[in-house]
C-alpha positions as a Python dict, from the first residue, in 0.01 Angstrom:
ca = {
    (1, 'M'): (0, 0, 0),
    (2, 'L'): (-191, 308, 133),
    (3, 'T'): (-528, 316, -37),
    (4, 'E'): (-836, 540, 24),
    (5, 'K'): (-1161, 359, 83),
    (6, 'G'): (-1343, 344, -258),
    (7, 'S'): (-1029, 331, -464),
    (8, 'A'): (-1047, 111, -761),
    (9, 'F'): (-784, -33, -991),
    (10, 'L'): (-802, -204, -1331),
    (11, 'L'): (-580, -509, -1308),
    (12, 'K'): (-356, -614, -1594),
    (13, 'V'): (-492, -839, -1854),
    (14, 'D'): (-212, -1095, -1800),
    (15, 'G'): (2, -1150, -1499),
    (16, 'A'): (-163, -981, -1204),
    (17, 'S'): (53, -1070, -916),
    (18, 'G'): (78, -1053, -538),
    (19, 'I'): (-256, -1001, -364),
    (20, 'W'): (-409, -966, -711),
    (21, 'S'): (-275, -1299, -837),
    (22, 'G'): (-549, -1476, -1032),
    (23, 'R'): (-760, -1174, -1071),
    (24, 'S'): (-642, -1050, -1410),
    (25, 'V'): (-885, -832, -1601),
    (26, 'Q'): (-1096, -768, -1285),
    (27, 'I'): (-1145, -443, -1105),
    (28, 'A'): (-1005, -430, -756),
    (29, 'I'): (-1202, -207, -511),
    (30, 'W'): (-1073, -127, -159),
    (31, 'V'): (-1357, -124, 86),
    (32, 'G'): (-1162, -13, 395),
    (33, 'A'): (-1069, -348, 541),
    (34, 'D'): (-1000, -561, 232),
    (35, 'W'): (-1036, -591, -149),
    (36, 'R'): (-1354, -662, -344),
    (37, 'Y'): (-1333, -765, -707),
    (38, 'A'): (-1563, -711, -999),
    (39, 'R'): (-1550, -840, -1345),
    (40, 'P'): (-1609, -563, -1612),
    (41, 'T'): (-1914, -596, -1839),
    (42, 'E'): (-1944, -508, -2208),
    (43, 'G'): (-1976, -135, -2245),
    (44, 'M'): (-1856, -59, -1895),
    (45, 'R'): (-1680, 280, -1873),
    (46, 'A'): (-1388, 378, -1638),
    (47, 'R'): (-1231, 712, -1584),
    (48, 'L'): (-857, 704, -1511),
    (49, 'R'): (-786, 1000, -1285),
    (50, 'A'): (-402, 988, -1317),
    (51, 'S'): (-422, 1044, -1693),
    (52, 'E'): (-758, 1201, -1711),
    (53, 'S'): (-860, 960, -1983),
    (54, 'D'): (-1165, 741, -2037),
    (55, 'L'): (-1183, 364, -2116),
    (56, 'V'): (-1464, 151, -2239),
    (57, 'H'): (-1468, -231, -2200),
    (58, 'I'): (-1536, -381, -2543),
    (59, 'S'): (-1498, -752, -2639),
    (60, 'G'): (-1280, -824, -2330),
    (61, 'N'): (-1042, -523, -2365),
    (62, 'W'): (-1024, -177, -2218),
    (63, 'I'): (-1018, 62, -2518),
    (64, 'S'): (-930, 431, -2500),
    (65, 'A'): (-1190, 667, -2640),
    (66, 'P'): (-1039, 866, -2931),
    (67, 'A'): (-936, 1218, -2860),
    (68, 'I'): (-1114, 1485, -3062),
    (69, 'A'): (-1022, 1842, -3057),
    (70, 'D'): (-1263, 2134, -3080),
    (71, 'P'): (-1327, 2251, -3443),
    (72, 'T'): (-1097, 2539, -3545),
    (73, 'G'): (-951, 2698, -3861),
    (74, 'G'): (-1061, 2627, -4217),
    (75, 'P'): (-1106, 2868, -4503),
    (76, 'T'): (-1480, 2936, -4423),
    (77, 'V'): (-1595, 3002, -4067),
    (78, 'D'): (-1944, 2873, -4012),
    (79, 'A'): (-2038, 2971, -3655),
    (80, 'E'): (-2366, 2769, -3662),
    (81, 'A'): (-2194, 2446, -3766),
    (82, 'R'): (-1918, 2493, -3510),
    (83, 'I'): (-2178, 2538, -3238),
    (84, 'A'): (-2353, 2217, -3345),
    (85, 'I'): (-2031, 2025, -3358),
    (86, 'K'): (-1920, 2146, -3026),
    (87, 'R'): (-2256, 2046, -2870),
    (88, 'L'): (-2221, 1690, -3022),
    (89, 'L'): (-1861, 1666, -2886),
    (90, 'H'): (-1965, 1776, -2548),
    (91, 'H'): (-2247, 1520, -2543),
    (92, 'F'): (-2004, 1243, -2641),
    (93, 'W'): (-1738, 1361, -2393),
    (94, 'S'): (-2007, 1341, -2118),
    (95, 'L'): (-2088, 981, -2229),
    (96, 'G'): (-1711, 882, -2232),
    (97, 'H'): (-1716, 800, -2603),
    (98, 'V'): (-1437, 1045, -2690),
    (99, 'T'): (-1179, 1242, -2475),
    (100, 'R'): (-1027, 1583, -2511),
}
């Protein structure tokens, strides 16, 4: 496996195999010469580059943040309300609570 130094992987909940056997649920981090392992803590966040999605570790599970789109449409356009909603959404995106 060719891995860049600093790369990290979330290991499967059950059945991690090979070099990761016995390390289920942990985070594997390549440090250049070998792997280091960390156990996720409650509320820990992870960004998955491949899918551009965010996960939060809650009650022993990695949970995807719900996707929320920008406000659009509707019979009445309220510019101030949309600006306020967009600011809230951007704040939650920056914290990893929701994804686009």
